[in-house]
C-alpha positions as CSV (number, residue, x, y, z in Angstrom):
1,M,8.0,95.9,8.6
2,L,11.6,94.7,8.3
3,K,13.2,91.9,10.1
4,E,14.2,92.4,13.8
5,Q,17.8,93.3,14.4
6,T,19.9,92.8,17.6
7,F,22.2,95.4,19.1
8,L,24.3,95.3,22.2
9,A,24.6,98.0,24.9
10,P,27.7,97.5,27.1
11,A,28.1,98.3,30.8
12,K,30.9,100.6,32.0
13,I,32.9,101.1,35.1
14,N,34.7,104.3,36.2
15,L,38.4,103.3,36.9
16,F,38.4,106.5,39.0
17,L,36.1,109.5,39.5
18,H,37.3,112.9,40.8
19,I,35.0,115.8,41.4
20,T,37.0,118.9,40.5
21,G,34.4,121.7,40.9
22,R,30.9,122.8,40.5
23,R,29.5,125.1,37.7
24,A,27.1,128.0,38.2
25,D,24.3,125.8,36.7
26,G,24.8,123.2,39.4
27,Y,26.5,120.6,37.3
28,H,29.7,119.1,38.8
29,T,33.0,119.1,36.8
30,L,34.9,115.8,37.0
31,Q,37.7,113.7,35.7
32,S,37.3,110.0,35.1
33,V,38.3,107.1,33.0
34,F,35.5,105.1,31.5
35,Q,36.1,101.4,30.8
36,L,33.5,99.6,28.7
37,L,32.8,96.0,29.7
38,D,31.7,92.9,27.7
39,F,28.5,92.7,29.7
40,Y,25.4,93.9,27.8
41,D,21.8,94.9,27.7
42,T,20.3,93.7,24.4
43,L,18.1,95.8,22.1
44,R,16.0,94.1,19.5
45,L,14.8,96.6,17.0
46,S,12.5,96.5,13.9
47,L,11.9,99.4,11.5
48,R,8.4,101.0,11.3
49,E,7.4,103.2,8.4
50,D,4.6,105.0,10.3
51,G,6.9,107.1,12.5
52,Q,5.7,105.5,15.8
53,I,8.2,104.7,18.6
54,V,6.8,101.5,20.3
55,R,8.2,99.8,23.3
56,I,7.2,96.2,23.0
57,N,8.1,94.9,26.5
58,P,7.5,96.6,29.9
59,I,10.5,97.5,32.0
60,E,9.8,97.3,35.8
61,N,9.7,100.8,37.4
62,V,10.5,102.5,34.0
63,P,7.4,104.2,32.5
64,T,7.5,104.4,28.7
65,E,7.8,108.2,28.7
66,Q,10.9,108.0,30.9
67,D,12.6,105.1,29.0
68,L,15.8,106.4,27.6
69,C,15.5,104.2,24.6
70,V,12.2,105.8,23.7
71,R,13.5,109.3,24.5
72,A,16.6,108.7,22.3
73,A,14.5,107.6,19.3
74,R,12.3,110.7,19.7
75,A,15.2,113.0,20.1
76,L,16.7,111.6,16.9
77,Q,13.4,112.1,15.1
78,L,13.3,115.7,16.3
79,A,16.9,116.4,15.3
80,T,16.6,114.9,11.8
81,G,12.9,115.1,10.8
82,S,12.9,111.4,10.1
83,A,9.4,110.0,9.4
84,L,10.5,106.5,10.3
85,G,9.8,104.7,13.6
86,V,10.9,101.6,15.5
87,N,9.6,98.7,17.6
88,I,11.9,98.3,20.7
89,T,12.4,95.2,22.8
90,L,14.9,95.7,25.6
91,D,16.4,92.8,27.5
92,K,18.0,94.2,30.7
93,Q,21.0,92.6,32.2
94,I,23.0,95.6,33.5
95,P,21.7,96.4,37.1
96,M,19.7,99.6,37.2
97,G,20.9,102.4,39.4
98,G,24.3,100.7,40.0
99,G,26.6,103.3,38.4
100,L,27.3,101.0,35.5
101,G,25.7,103.3,32.9
102,G,23.0,100.8,31.7
103,G,20.3,103.4,30.8
104,S,22.8,105.7,29.2
105,S,24.3,102.9,27.2
106,D,20.9,101.8,26.0
107,A,20.2,105.3,24.7
108,A,23.6,105.5,23.0
109,T,23.1,102.1,21.3
110,M,19.7,103.3,20.2
111,L,21.2,106.3,18.5
112,L,23.9,104.3,16.9
113,A,21.4,101.6,15.7
114,L,18.9,104.1,14.3
115,N,21.6,106.0,12.6
116,Q,21.9,102.9,10.5
117,L,18.3,101.6,10.4
118,W,17.0,105.1,9.4
119,S,19.9,105.7,7.0
120,L,20.6,109.1,8.7
121,H,24.4,109.1,8.1
122,L,25.0,111.4,11.1
123,S,28.6,111.8,12.4
124,R,29.7,110.4,15.7
125,Q,30.0,114.0,17.0
126,Q,26.4,114.8,15.9
127,L,25.1,111.7,17.7
128,M,27.1,112.6,20.8
129,Q,25.5,116.1,20.8
130,I,22.0,114.5,20.7
131,G,23.1,112.0,23.4
132,L,24.2,114.8,25.7
133,T,20.6,116.1,25.8
134,L,19.6,112.8,27.3
135,G,22.2,112.5,30.0
136,A,25.8,113.3,30.7
137,D,27.0,109.7,30.4
138,V,25.4,109.0,27.0
139,P,28.1,110.6,24.8
140,V,30.8,108.3,26.2
141,F,29.0,105.2,24.9
142,I,28.7,106.8,21.4
143,F,32.4,107.8,21.6
144,G,32.7,104.1,22.1
145,Q,36.3,103.8,23.3
146,T,38.2,103.6,26.6
147,A,38.0,107.3,27.5
148,W,39.5,110.0,29.7
149,A,36.6,112.3,30.6
150,E,36.5,115.9,31.7
151,G,34.0,118.7,31.9
152,I,30.7,117.2,33.1
153,G,31.8,114.0,31.4
154,E,31.3,115.1,27.8
155,Q,34.9,116.1,27.0
156,L,36.4,112.8,26.0
157,T,39.8,111.7,24.9
158,A,40.6,108.1,23.8
159,I,43.4,106.6,25.8
160,D,45.3,103.3,26.0
161,L,45.4,101.9,29.5
162,P,48.7,101.3,31.2
163,A,50.1,97.8,30.5
164,N,49.3,96.7,34.0
165,M,45.6,97.5,33.5
166,Q,45.0,95.9,30.1
167,A,43.1,92.7,29.5
168,K,41.8,92.7,33.0
169,T,39.0,90.5,34.4
170,Y,36.6,92.3,36.7
171,L,34.3,91.0,39.3
172,V,31.4,93.4,39.7
173,L,29.0,93.2,42.6
174,T,25.9,95.3,43.1
175,P,24.4,95.5,46.6
176,H,20.6,95.5,46.7
177,E,20.5,99.2,47.4
178,N,19.0,102.1,45.5
179,V,21.6,104.9,45.5
180,A,20.2,108.2,44.1
181,T,22.9,110.0,42.2
182,A,21.4,113.4,42.8
183,Q,21.3,112.8,46.5
184,I,25.0,111.9,46.6
185,F,26.1,114.9,44.6
186,A,24.0,117.2,46.8
187,N,25.6,115.8,50.0
188,S,27.2,118.6,52.0
189,R,30.1,116.2,52.9
190,L,31.1,115.7,49.3
191,T,34.4,117.3,48.4
192,R,34.4,119.2,45.1
193,D,37.9,120.5,44.9
194,T,40.1,117.6,43.8
195,K,43.1,118.9,42.0
196,P,42.9,118.2,38.2
197,L,45.4,115.6,37.0
198,K,46.8,114.7,33.6
199,I,46.4,111.6,31.4
200,A,50.2,111.1,31.8
201,D,49.6,110.9,35.6
202,F,47.1,108.1,35.2
203,S,49.4,106.2,32.8
204,S,52.1,106.0,35.4
205,H,51.7,103.1,37.8
206,A,53.7,105.1,40.3
207,N,50.8,107.5,40.7
208,A,48.1,104.9,41.3
209,E,47.4,106.1,44.8
210,L,46.3,109.5,43.5
211,F,43.3,108.1,41.7
212,K,40.1,107.2,43.7
213,N,36.3,107.7,43.6
214,D,35.5,110.9,45.4
215,L,31.9,109.8,45.9
216,E,32.8,106.5,47.6
217,N,33.1,107.8,51.2
218,V,29.8,109.6,51.1
219,V,28.0,106.6,49.6
220,C,29.6,104.3,52.2
221,E,28.4,106.5,55.0
222,E,24.9,106.6,53.7
223,F,24.6,103.0,52.5
224,P,26.3,100.5,54.8
225,S,25.7,97.6,52.4
226,V,28.0,99.4,49.8
227,A,30.7,99.8,52.5
228,S,30.5,96.1,53.6
229,T,30.6,94.9,50.0
230,L,33.7,97.0,49.3
231,Q,35.3,95.7,52.5
232,W,34.6,92.1,51.4
233,L,36.1,92.7,47.9
234,N,39.1,94.5,49.4
235,Q,40.3,91.1,50.7
236,Y,41.0,90.2,47.1
237,G,42.4,93.4,45.6
238,E,41.9,97.1,45.5
239,A,38.2,97.4,45.2
240,R,36.5,100.5,44.0
241,M,33.0,101.9,43.5
242,S,31.8,102.7,40.0
243,G,30.1,106.1,39.4
244,S,27.8,107.0,42.3
245,G,27.3,103.3,43.1
246,A,25.9,101.1,44.3
247,S,28.0,98.7,42.1
248,V,31.6,98.0,43.2
249,F,34.3,96.1,41.4
250,V,37.8,94.5,41.8
251,T,40.3,93.3,39.2
252,V,41.2,89.6,39.6
253,N,44.0,87.5,38.3
254,S,42.0,85.0,36.3
255,E,38.4,84.2,35.3
256,Q,38.6,81.1,37.5
257,E,39.3,83.2,40.5
258,A,36.4,85.5,39.6
259,V,34.1,82.5,39.3
260,E,35.1,81.2,42.8
261,L,34.7,84.7,44.4
262,L,31.3,85.2,42.7
263,A,30.1,81.8,44.1
264,N,30.9,83.1,47.6
265,K,29.7,86.7,47.2
266,P,27.8,88.4,50.1
267,T,24.2,87.3,50.1
268,N,22.7,90.9,49.7
269,T,24.4,91.4,46.3
270,S,24.1,90.4,42.6
271,G,27.2,90.1,40.5
272,F,28.8,89.3,37.2
273,I,32.2,88.8,35.6
274,A,33.4,90.8,32.7
275,K,36.5,91.9,30.7
276,G,37.2,95.4,29.5
277,I,36.7,96.0,25.8
278,H,38.5,98.6,23.7
279,H,35.6,99.6,21.5
280,H,31.8,99.6,21.6
281,P,30.5,96.6,19.6
282,H,28.7,98.9,17.2
283,F,31.5,101.5,17.0
284,K,31.5,101.4,13.2
285,L,27.9,102.6,12.9
286,A,29.1,106.2,13.1
287,N,32.2,108.0,11.8
């Protein structure tokens, strides 16, 4: 068995999220911008030669068979016929069920890492196709750049953020609330007809008011703690919900300001401070 290696899985936020329609198969079409953050789960992996996928540490409320890291490794075995295996230790920092992409990011990092550890030499596009079978958000982490997303989230275009949005510090708060994504998307009050916009619209600061999170109102109606946390953050900037929640975020002027706000956050929340990153830390593990 080879030496354990460490890999990082970054969180993400949706700078906006528009629901533009619903397909015949029930999936919603969307537009969004995914921003990766320098806040990470950590995977510690060691190669096995017997083909077994072994999760070393338990994750609360995540049975092994449902663990996206385990499922990603098995999907990669199935796709490539690799006879190798891996021991997996996962240190969770990204809040689960917060709309920050933790599980999807873990799966993506797993695919990127095993592409190297198993010497598979798959392309980024091949890994993204495998990732899509695990979840709609997995490909964006393999894509590994600030991305404009369309389709069900799998049609990705690398973008440069407008100058006023670059190098921002974010304060991210997660109310102690379990928001079920499927429940929000099934809500009859959810609008599904937002007019599609263009990347150029997003890049113009004059159009900032056009971009929002279409899920936010529904989540706030169903989960008052999300609404109250957003209201608190809105004192300090234009706060927004990420994904289907429950996590919400605001950009702040400095890390010092973020530290002061975090120290005084609402009592029913957890939180962290992060900066946006341009590329996944393991971007170069695929071409």
